[in-house]
Backbone as numpy.savetxt, mean C-alpha at the origin, in Angstrom:
# Nx Ny Nz CAx CAy CAz Cx Cy Cz
-6.42 -19.61 -0.65 -5.76 -19.57 -1.94 -4.46 -18.78 -1.80
-3.43 -19.27 -2.41 -2.15 -18.57 -2.37 -2.17 -17.40 -3.36
-1.19 -16.53 -3.21 -1.07 -15.42 -4.15 -0.84 -15.90 -5.57
-0.01 -16.91 -5.71 0.29 -17.46 -7.04 -0.96 -18.05 -7.67
-1.76 -18.76 -6.88 -2.99 -19.36 -7.40 -3.97 -18.27 -7.85
-4.11 -17.23 -7.04 -5.02 -16.15 -7.43 -4.52 -15.45 -8.69
-3.21 -15.24 -8.77 -2.64 -14.57 -9.94 -2.91 -15.38 -11.21
-2.70 -16.69 -11.15 -2.94 -17.55 -12.33 -4.42 -17.51 -12.73
-5.30 -17.54 -11.74 -6.74 -17.47 -12.02 -7.10 -16.14 -12.68
-6.55 -15.05 -12.15 -6.75 -13.71 -12.71 -6.28 -13.66 -14.17
-5.08 -14.18 -14.41 -4.53 -14.18 -15.77 -5.43 -14.94 -16.73
-5.85 -16.12 -16.33 -6.68 -16.97 -17.19 -8.02 -16.31 -17.48
-8.69 -15.84 -16.44 -10.03 -15.26 -16.60 -10.03 -13.93 -17.33
-8.92 -13.20 -17.27 -8.86 -11.86 -17.87 -7.91 -11.77 -19.06
-7.39 -12.91 -19.49 -6.49 -12.96 -20.64 -5.32 -11.99 -20.49
-4.72 -12.00 -19.31 -3.57 -11.14 -19.01 -2.30 -11.93 -19.29
-1.45 -11.35 -20.11 -0.18 -11.99 -20.45 0.71 -12.05 -19.21
1.75 -12.86 -19.30 2.70 -12.93 -18.20 3.32 -11.56 -18.00
3.27 -11.08 -16.78 3.90 -9.83 -16.43 4.25 -9.91 -14.95
5.19 -9.09 -14.51 5.57 -9.16 -13.10 4.44 -8.70 -12.19
4.43 -9.25 -11.00 3.50 -8.83 -9.96 4.17 -9.08 -8.62
3.67 -8.45 -7.60 4.20 -8.65 -6.26 3.11 -9.21 -5.36
3.52 -9.86 -4.30 2.60 -10.33 -3.26 3.07 -9.68 -1.96
2.14 -9.07 -1.22 2.51 -8.46 0.06 1.28 -8.25 0.94
1.55 -8.06 2.21 0.51 -7.75 3.19 0.81 -6.37 3.77
-0.21 -5.65 4.14 -0.02 -4.35 4.78 0.68 -4.56 6.12
1.52 -3.59 6.49 2.35 -3.72 7.68 1.66 -3.55 9.00
0.69 -2.68 9.10 0.10 -2.38 10.40 -0.88 -3.46 10.85
-1.99 -3.60 10.19 -3.01 -4.61 10.53 -3.44 -5.24 9.21
-2.71 -6.28 8.82 -2.88 -6.87 7.49 -4.31 -7.27 7.19
-5.00 -7.89 8.15 -6.36 -8.37 7.90 -7.35 -7.23 7.73
-7.31 -6.27 8.62 -8.25 -5.14 8.55 -8.02 -4.32 7.29
-6.76 -4.06 6.97 -6.47 -3.23 5.79 -6.79 -3.97 4.49
-6.50 -5.27 4.43 -6.85 -6.05 3.23 -8.37 -6.07 3.05
-9.10 -6.15 4.14 -10.56 -6.13 4.07 -11.07 -4.79 3.54
-10.47 -3.70 4.00 -10.85 -2.37 3.50 -10.59 -2.25 1.99
-9.48 -2.83 1.53 -9.17 -2.82 0.09 -10.21 -3.63 -0.66
-10.45 -4.85 -0.22 -11.41 -5.74 -0.91 -12.81 -5.12 -0.97
-13.17 -4.37 0.05 -14.49 -3.73 0.10 -14.54 -2.41 -0.67
-13.42 -1.97 -1.22 -13.38 -0.72 -1.98 -13.30 0.53 -1.13
-13.12 0.36 0.18 -13.02 1.52 1.07 -11.61 2.10 1.10
-10.62 1.29 0.82 -9.22 1.72 0.82 -8.70 1.67 -0.60
-8.37 2.83 -1.16 -7.87 2.90 -2.53 -6.51 3.61 -2.59
-5.88 3.74 -1.43 -4.58 4.38 -1.37 -3.77 3.84 -0.21
-2.46 4.05 -0.31 -1.56 3.66 0.77 -0.35 4.57 0.73
0.46 4.50 1.75 1.67 5.32 1.79 2.78 4.57 2.50
4.00 4.93 2.16 5.16 4.29 2.76 6.28 5.30 2.92
7.23 4.97 3.76 8.33 5.88 4.07 9.39 5.84 2.96
9.56 6.96 2.29 10.54 7.06 1.20 11.96 6.71 1.65
12.40 7.12 2.86 13.77 6.79 3.25 14.08 5.29 3.24
13.07 4.45 3.42 13.32 3.01 3.38 13.58 2.53 1.96
12.96 3.16 0.97 13.26 2.82 -0.43 14.70 3.20 -0.74
15.12 4.38 -0.27 16.50 4.82 -0.49 17.49 3.87 0.17
17.22 3.53 1.42 18.13 2.67 2.18 18.29 1.31 1.51
17.18 0.73 1.08 17.20 -0.61 0.50 17.45 -0.59 -1.01
17.60 0.62 -1.57 17.82 0.80 -3.01 16.75 0.09 -3.83
15.51 0.23 -3.36 14.35 -0.38 -4.02 13.71 0.64 -4.95
13.25 0.20 -6.12 12.53 1.14 -6.99 11.16 1.46 -6.39
10.69 2.66 -6.68 9.35 3.06 -6.25 8.32 2.27 -7.05
7.12 2.11 -6.49 6.05 1.47 -7.27 5.81 2.26 -8.56
5.28 1.57 -9.57 5.02 2.21 -10.87 3.56 2.04 -11.25
3.06 3.03 -11.94 1.69 2.97 -12.46 1.57 1.75 -13.37
0.49 1.01 -13.20 0.24 -0.18 -14.02 0.65 -1.48 -13.37
1.47 -1.42 -12.33 1.91 -2.64 -11.67 0.76 -3.31 -10.92
0.84 -4.63 -10.85 -0.14 -5.44 -10.13 0.46 -5.93 -8.81
-0.42 -6.07 -7.82 -0.03 -6.65 -6.54 -1.15 -7.54 -6.03
-0.75 -8.70 -5.48 -1.70 -9.56 -4.79 -1.63 -9.16 -3.32
-2.74 -8.71 -2.78 -2.81 -8.31 -1.37 -3.09 -9.56 -0.54
-2.25 -9.77 0.47 -2.36 -10.94 1.33 -2.90 -10.55 2.70
-3.47 -11.53 3.39 -3.88 -11.30 4.77 -2.76 -11.76 5.70
-3.01 -11.79 7.00 -1.97 -12.15 7.96 -1.57 -13.63 7.89
-2.37 -14.42 7.20 -2.07 -15.85 7.05 -1.43 -16.13 5.68
-1.01 -15.07 4.99 -0.43 -15.16 3.64 -1.39 -15.75 2.63
-2.68 -15.54 2.84 -3.71 -15.96 1.88 -4.07 -14.76 1.01
-4.28 -15.03 -0.28 -4.63 -13.96 -1.21 -6.04 -13.44 -0.93
-6.16 -12.13 -0.89 -7.45 -11.48 -0.66 -7.98 -10.87 -1.95
-7.11 -10.18 -2.68 -7.52 -9.54 -3.94 -6.27 -9.12 -4.70
-6.49 -8.67 -5.93 -5.41 -8.13 -6.76 -5.73 -6.68 -7.04
-4.71 -5.83 -6.87 -4.86 -4.40 -7.15 -3.91 -4.01 -8.28
-4.24 -2.88 -8.91 -3.35 -2.31 -9.92 -3.09 -0.87 -9.54
-1.82 -0.49 -9.53 -1.42 0.87 -9.17 -1.85 1.84 -10.26
-2.51 2.93 -9.85 -3.02 3.93 -10.78 -2.27 5.26 -10.70
-1.68 5.55 -9.54 -0.98 6.83 -9.36 0.06 6.67 -8.27
1.24 7.26 -8.48 2.32 7.25 -7.49 2.92 8.64 -7.46
3.09 9.17 -6.26 3.77 10.45 -6.11 4.46 10.52 -4.76
5.43 11.41 -4.65 6.17 11.59 -3.40 5.86 12.98 -2.87
5.58 13.04 -1.57 5.27 14.32 -0.93 5.84 14.32 0.48
6.18 15.50 1.01 6.58 15.55 2.41 5.42 15.09 3.30
5.73 14.46 4.41 4.71 13.97 5.33 3.70 15.06 5.65
4.18 16.24 5.98 3.28 17.32 6.40 2.53 17.97 5.24
2.76 17.48 4.01 2.03 18.00 2.85 1.06 16.97 2.27
0.99 15.77 2.87 0.01 14.78 2.42 -1.38 15.38 2.63
-2.24 15.22 1.65 -3.53 15.91 1.66 -4.64 15.12 2.36
-5.69 15.84 2.70 -6.88 15.22 3.28 -7.50 14.24 2.28
-7.40 14.55 0.99 -7.93 13.65 -0.03 -7.20 12.31 0.00
-5.87 12.36 0.14 -5.13 11.09 0.21 -5.48 10.34 1.49
-5.59 11.04 2.59 -5.97 10.40 3.86 -7.31 9.68 3.72
-8.25 10.31 3.05 -9.56 9.69 2.83 -9.42 8.44 1.98
-8.58 8.47 0.97 -8.39 7.31 0.09 -7.75 6.14 0.84
-7.00 6.43 1.89 -6.41 5.34 2.67 -7.48 4.58 3.47
-8.64 5.22 3.70 -9.80 4.53 4.25 -9.72 4.07 5.69
-8.77 4.57 6.45 -8.57 4.10 7.82 -9.19 5.05 8.83
-9.60 4.50 9.98 -10.15 5.32 11.05 -11.35 6.12 10.57
-11.37 7.41 10.92 -12.47 8.27 10.47 -12.16 8.92 9.12
-11.08 8.47 8.48 -10.63 8.93 7.15 -10.19 10.39 7.13
-9.95 10.96 8.29 -9.52 12.37 8.35 -8.00 12.47 8.23
-7.54 13.64 7.85 -6.11 13.91 7.77 -5.49 13.82 9.16
-6.22 14.29 10.16 -5.72 14.23 11.54 -5.47 12.77 11.96
-6.42 11.89 11.69 -6.24 10.47 12.01 -5.05 9.91 11.24
-4.98 10.20 9.94 -3.90 9.69 9.10 -2.55 10.11 9.66
-2.40 11.39 9.98 -1.11 11.88 10.48 -0.71 11.19 11.78
-1.65 11.08 12.70 -1.35 10.46 13.99 -0.95 8.98 13.81
-1.75 8.24 13.06 -1.47 6.82 12.85 -0.17 6.59 12.07
0.05 7.40 11.05 1.23 7.19 10.22 2.51 7.71 10.86
2.43 8.75 11.66 3.63 9.18 12.39 4.09 8.05 13.30
3.16 7.43 14.00 3.49 6.30 14.88 4.07 5.14 14.07
3.39 4.76 12.99 3.84 3.64 12.16 5.21 3.91 11.54
5.38 5.09 10.93 6.65 5.42 10.28 7.78 5.51 11.31
7.50 6.06 12.48 8.52 6.15 13.53 9.03 4.76 13.89
8.11 3.80 14.05 8.49 2.43 14.39 9.29 1.77 13.26
8.81 1.91 12.02 9.50 1.30 10.87 10.90 1.89 10.68
10.99 3.19 10.77 12.28 3.85 10.57 13.26 3.51 11.69
12.77 3.38 12.92 13.63 3.04 14.06 14.30 1.69 13.84
13.59 0.75 13.22 14.17 -0.56 12.94 15.37 -0.45 12.01
15.42 0.61 11.22 16.52 0.83 10.29 17.47 1.92 10.80
17.34 2.26 12.08 18.16 3.32 12.71 17.98 4.67 12.03
16.76 4.94 11.57 16.43 6.23 10.98 15.38 6.91 11.86
15.28 8.22 11.70 14.34 8.98 12.52 13.24 9.59 11.66
12.05 9.62 12.21 10.91 10.28 11.56 11.05 11.79 11.72
10.72 12.52 10.66 10.58 13.98 10.73 9.31 14.36 9.99
8.73 15.48 10.36 7.46 15.88 9.74 7.61 16.28 8.28
8.85 16.54 7.83 9.05 16.86 6.42 9.63 15.68 5.63
9.66 14.50 6.27 10.15 13.30 5.61 9.31 13.00 4.36
9.96 12.53 3.31 9.24 12.17 2.09 8.42 10.90 2.31
7.22 10.91 1.73 6.30 9.79 1.81 5.92 9.39 0.38
5.93 8.10 0.10 5.49 7.59 -1.19 3.98 7.33 -1.08
3.21 8.05 -1.86 1.75 7.90 -1.85 1.33 7.15 -3.11
0.52 6.14 -2.91 0.03 5.33 -4.03 -1.48 5.31 -4.03
-2.05 5.28 -5.22 -3.46 5.06 -5.39 -3.62 3.84 -6.28
-4.65 3.04 -6.00 -4.84 1.78 -6.71 -6.30 1.46 -6.81
-6.59 0.44 -7.62 -7.96 -0.07 -7.70 -7.92 -1.59 -7.68
-8.97 -2.18 -7.13 -9.09 -3.64 -7.12 -9.47 -4.09 -8.52
-8.72 -5.04 -9.06 -9.01 -5.56 -10.39 -9.46 -7.02 -10.35
-9.32 -7.65 -9.17 -9.75 -9.04 -9.03 -9.90 -9.36 -7.55
-10.91 -10.09 -7.08 -12.01 -10.59 -7.89 -12.99 -9.49 -8.25
């Protein structure tokens, strides 16, 4: 099912008026992370704030909907953003790391995995990772199916 098809089904079944939504896949391992979201194990994510600044993109907002896609661009589920905040990388909490649901869910695992991921993403934009770099932290819940 495409993202658009899932969105229309969600709207019809839940009487949701037309409103904006996004379709996207997680950057690191789209299939594994989408599965963690669909299973309720992953209720948070994070992204590099400098990329929002560079691309002049608005930060996610509470209440926004997103269709989570797998690596084949197939819709897996729909989430709704519940909380958004910005924190320095080295101030991201163990609670947020646990909500991301990856690895052993520890802060140590989160820092190691995300330093590597952010370093690679930032390098593509000729930017450098620093431990005090701002990180956009999001919390969400699955609203469909």
